[in-house]
TORTORTOR-652549 format. One record per residue (C-alpha): residue number from 1; residue in one letter; x, y, z. Coordinates in steps of 0.05 Angstrom, whole numbers, padded with zeros to 5 digits. Example, Ala and Ser with C-alpha at 12.3 -4.5 7.8 and 13.67 -1.06 7.14 Angstrom:
! residues 2
(1,a,(00246,-00090,00156))
(2,s,(00273,-00021,00143))
//
This chain:
! residues 114
(1,m,(00003,00000,-00002))
(2,p,(00027,00071,-00016))
(3,p,(00047,00106,00044))
(4,w,(00003,00165,00024))
(5,c,(-00058,00118,00036))
(6,t,(-00051,00116,00113))
(7,a,(-00046,00170,00166))
(8,p,(-00018,00130,00226))
(9,a,(00005,00194,00261))
(10,l,(-00062,00230,00263))
(11,p,(-00096,00238,00331))
(12,l,(-00158,00206,00305))
(13,a,(-00121,00144,00287))
(14,q,(-00088,00132,00356))
(15,p,(-00113,00075,00397))
(16,r,(-00143,00121,00451))
(17,s,(-00187,00155,00398))
(18,v,(-00205,00089,00362))
(19,l,(-00225,00047,00424))
(20,a,(-00250,00106,00472))
(21,g,(-00286,00142,00413))
(22,h,(-00328,00082,00396))
(23,l,(-00343,00068,00469))
(24,i,(-00366,00139,00477))
(25,g,(-00403,00135,00414))
(26,a,(-00438,00073,00439))
(27,a,(-00455,00105,00505))
(28,v,(-00487,00163,00478))
(29,g,(-00528,00122,00427))
(30,y,(-00555,00073,00479))
(31,t,(-00572,00134,00526))
(32,a,(-00608,00170,00466))
(33,l,(-00639,00107,00450))
(34,a,(-00666,00100,00519))
(35,l,(-00688,00171,00528))
(36,a,(-00715,00193,00456))
(37,g,(-00723,00123,00420))
(38,s,(-00702,00111,00351))
(39,s,(-00713,00169,00302))
(40,p,(-00673,00209,00251))
(41,w,(-00680,00267,00289))
(42,a,(-00654,00234,00350))
(43,a,(-00598,00207,00311))
(44,a,(-00579,00275,00278))
(45,i,(-00576,00310,00349))
(46,v,(-00538,00249,00382))
(47,a,(-00484,00252,00327))
(48,g,(-00470,00324,00343))
(49,v,(-00467,00306,00418))
(50,t,(-00423,00248,00406))
(51,l,(-00374,00293,00368))
(52,a,(-00371,00346,00424))
(53,l,(-00359,00297,00479))
(54,l,(-00306,00262,00435))
(55,m,(-00268,00330,00433))
(56,v,(-00279,00339,00506))
(57,a,(-00247,00269,00520))
(58,r,(-00191,00286,00475))
(59,a,(-00208,00226,00433))
(60,p,(-00228,00252,00365))
(61,h,(-00252,00197,00321))
(62,s,(-00307,00215,00275))
(63,p,(-00327,00142,00254))
(64,a,(-00349,00137,00325))
(65,c,(-00411,00185,00308))
(66,a,(-00428,00129,00256))
(67,t,(-00430,00086,00316))
(68,t,(-00477,00129,00351))
(69,l,(-00520,00133,00286))
(70,v,(-00526,00057,00276))
(71,i,(-00547,00046,00350))
(72,v,(-00602,00097,00346))
(73,l,(-00628,00079,00277))
(74,q,(-00618,00002,00279))
(75,t,(-00631,-00011,00354))
(76,p,(-00576,-00069,00364))
(77,e,(-00578,-00110,00429))
(78,a,(-00527,-00075,00471))
(79,g,(-00501,-00145,00501))
(80,r,(-00481,-00169,00430))
(81,f,(-00464,-00103,00398))
(82,v,(-00416,-00067,00450))
(83,p,(-00369,-00134,00455))
(84,l,(-00367,-00139,00379))
(85,l,(-00353,-00066,00374))
(86,t,(-00295,-00071,00425))
(87,g,(-00267,-00129,00394))
(88,a,(-00266,-00100,00321))
(89,a,(-00236,-00034,00346))
(90,t,(-00182,-00070,00385))
(91,l,(-00172,-00117,00320))
(92,l,(-00164,-00059,00279))
(93,i,(-00112,-00028,00323))
(94,l,(-00074,-00090,00328))
(95,a,(-00074,-00099,00255))
(96,e,(-00045,-00032,00243))
(97,y,(00005,-00044,00289))
(98,a,(00030,-00105,00259))
(99,a,(00027,-00078,00190))
(100,s,(00072,-00019,00211))
(101,r,(00120,-00064,00236))
(102,l,(00122,-00114,00176))
(103,r,(00122,-00062,00118))
(104,p,(00191,-00033,00103))
(105,r,(00196,00039,00115))
(106,a,(00126,00046,00137))
(107,p,(00111,00098,00189))
(108,r,(00108,00071,00259))
(109,y,(00036,00063,00291))
(110,p,(00018,00086,00342))
(111,a,(00047,00152,00351))
(112,y,(00023,00144,00421))
(113,w,(-00018,00093,00459))
(114,w,(-00061,00134,00505))
//
């Protein structure tokens, strides 16, 4: 993969942002689902709330807003969705870590762990 296809040093790609971001997105999504139910308006509002909380938590990760949207619009069961989400985020982090070590001259990932 050409080096311009990845951005391993960006804050949104760091393990803290990926894992914490998706967990914050899930928490906001399930809270909104309990309070407001499943609707496009609720989804739009909580996507903005999620982004604001990610900035406050210093864990910017815009795909985490999609996690919130999926929860509010699709209403997945938390007991199945959250472990799957956590596992997928962890696997993504580990795959990029391994890939950055295997590719010659690849930028090192992560720039910082937490």
